[in-house]
C-alpha positions in Angstrom: 111.8 22.9 111.9 108.0 23.1 112.2 105.9 25.8 113.9 105.6 23.0 117.0 109.2 22.2 117.2 111.8 24.6 119.6 114.0 26.5 117.7 116.8 24.7 119.6 116.2 22.7 122.6 117.8 25.2 125.4 117.1 28.0 123.7 114.3 29.1 126.4 112.6 30.3 123.8 108.6 28.8 122.8 107.8 27.2 120.0 105.7 29.3 117.5 102.4 26.7 118.3 103.4 27.6 122.2 103.9 31.0 121.5 100.6 31.6 119.7 98.3 29.3 121.8 100.0 31.4 124.8 98.5 34.6 123.2 94.8 32.9 122.6 94.9 31.9 126.2 95.7 35.5 127.6 94.1 37.4 124.4 90.9 35.1 122.9 90.3 37.0 119.9 93.8 36.7 118.4 93.4 34.4 114.9 95.9 31.8 115.3 96.6 31.5 111.4 97.4 35.0 111.3 99.5 34.9 114.8 101.3 32.2 113.8 102.6 33.5 110.0 103.5 37.2 112.1 105.5 35.0 114.6 107.2 33.1 112.1 108.0 35.9 109.9 109.2 37.8 113.1 111.3 34.8 113.9 112.9 34.7 110.5 114.0 38.2 110.4 115.5 38.2 113.5 117.5 35.1 112.6 118.6 36.4 109.3 119.2 40.0 111.1 121.8 38.1 113.4 123.1 35.7 110.7 123.7 38.8 108.4 125.5 40.5 111.4 127.5 37.6 112.0 128.8 37.8 108.4 130.0 41.3 108.6 131.6 41.1 112.1 133.7 38.3 109.6 134.2 41.7 107.2 134.7 43.9 110.2 131.7 46.6 109.4 129.0 47.2 111.2 125.4 46.6 109.6 125.3 50.2 110.0 128.1 50.8 107.9 126.8 48.1 105.3 123.6 50.4 104.7 125.6 53.2 103.9 127.9 50.8 101.6 125.0 49.8 100.0 123.3 53.4 99.5 126.0 54.2 97.8 126.6 51.0 95.5 122.9 51.1 94.7 123.3 55.2 93.7 125.5 53.6 90.9 128.5 54.5 89.5 130.9 56.8 90.4 129.3 55.8 93.7 129.2 59.4 95.3 126.1 61.4 97.3 125.9 64.0 99.3 125.4 63.2 103.4 122.1 65.0 103.6 121.1 62.5 100.7 122.5 59.4 102.6 120.9 60.4 105.8 117.3 61.0 103.9 117.7 57.4 102.2 118.6 55.6 105.5 116.3 57.6 107.6 118.9 59.6 109.9 119.3 62.7 111.2 122.1 64.9 109.2 124.1 64.4 113.4 123.9 60.7 113.5 125.0 60.4 109.2 128.2 62.8 110.0 129.1 60.4 112.9 128.8 57.2 111.1 130.7 58.9 108.1 132.9 59.9 110.5 134.1 56.3 111.1 133.7 55.0 108.0 136.3 57.9 106.6 138.8 56.1 109.2 137.7 53.2 108.3 139.0 53.5 104.7 135.3 52.8 103.4 134.1 56.3 101.8 135.8 59.3 101.6 134.6 62.7 102.2 135.5 65.5 99.8 134.5 69.1 98.7 132.5 69.0 95.9 135.0 70.9 93.4 131.9 72.5 91.4 130.3 73.9 94.5 132.6 74.5 97.5 130.2 74.5 99.9 128.7 71.0 98.9 130.5 67.6 100.3 130.5 64.4 98.6 130.7 61.1 100.1 132.3 58.6 97.6 132.9 54.7 98.0 136.3 53.6 98.4 138.0 50.4 96.9 138.1 48.8 100.5 134.5 49.7 101.1 133.6 48.3 97.7 135.4 45.2 98.5 134.0 45.0 101.8 130.1 45.1 100.1 131.1 42.9 97.2 132.3 39.7 100.1 129.6 40.5 102.3 127.1 40.1 99.1 129.0 36.9 98.0 128.8 35.9 101.8 124.9 36.8 102.1 123.9 35.0 98.7 125.2 31.6 99.9 123.4 32.0 103.3 120.4 32.8 101.5 120.4 30.1 98.8 120.7 28.1 102.2 118.1 29.4 104.0 115.5 28.6 100.8 116.7 25.5 100.0 113.2 24.1 101.5 111.5 26.4 99.0 111.6 24.7 95.4 112.1 26.6 92.0 108.4 26.7 91.4 107.5 28.2 94.7 109.7 30.5 95.2 107.6 33.2 92.6 104.9 32.5 95.0 106.7 33.4 98.0 108.1 36.7 96.6 104.6 37.7 95.4 103.0 37.1 98.7 105.9 38.8 100.7 105.8 41.8 98.4 101.7 42.2 99.2 102.7 42.1 103.1 105.5 44.8 102.3 103.2 46.8 100.3 100.6 46.8 102.7 102.3 47.9 105.4 104.3 50.8 103.3 101.1 51.9 102.7 99.6 51.9 106.0 102.6 52.6 108.1 104.4 55.0 105.9 107.5 55.9 108.3 108.0 51.9 109.3 111.1 52.7 107.2 112.7 55.1 109.6 112.2 58.7 110.6 112.4 60.6 107.5 109.0 63.5 107.4 110.2 64.7 110.7 113.6 65.4 109.9 113.5 69.0 108.6 
């Protein structure tokens, strides 16, 4: 698919080139090359999000639950974190984190136990079921991602990775709160 083709014949969504032309018509100062890149990235991200969401639905978990599973896996064995640490890593309020954990405990994705060394502290730990769901989601994502990048050669992938990394660093530097609410939670 090129930037001039619609995504699907009946989607109602303009091709990127048509969208950029409309932007230029209404706001002549827009840089068409920049807008084409940004609009394409936006569509790629949106479609990837939809695809990942479908995969998670097959597994019976939500994207929000997957984020918690990921945070616990990234923390490393024994896959435990306090709810406050989880909330901070995910950019959530403590109340939102508690609600999410409640659902995940009921679904046997995580456990919530008192820390034996500090009875005031609560520990959230990944269950075997939660780890299995996370691993299966990664297997499914790996297949999808390989298909997604099939038109990008092995030689092009490092350059693409570097370019996208530079874009990500720029937005993280200029928009430090772009991850989510973190600074105003205290």
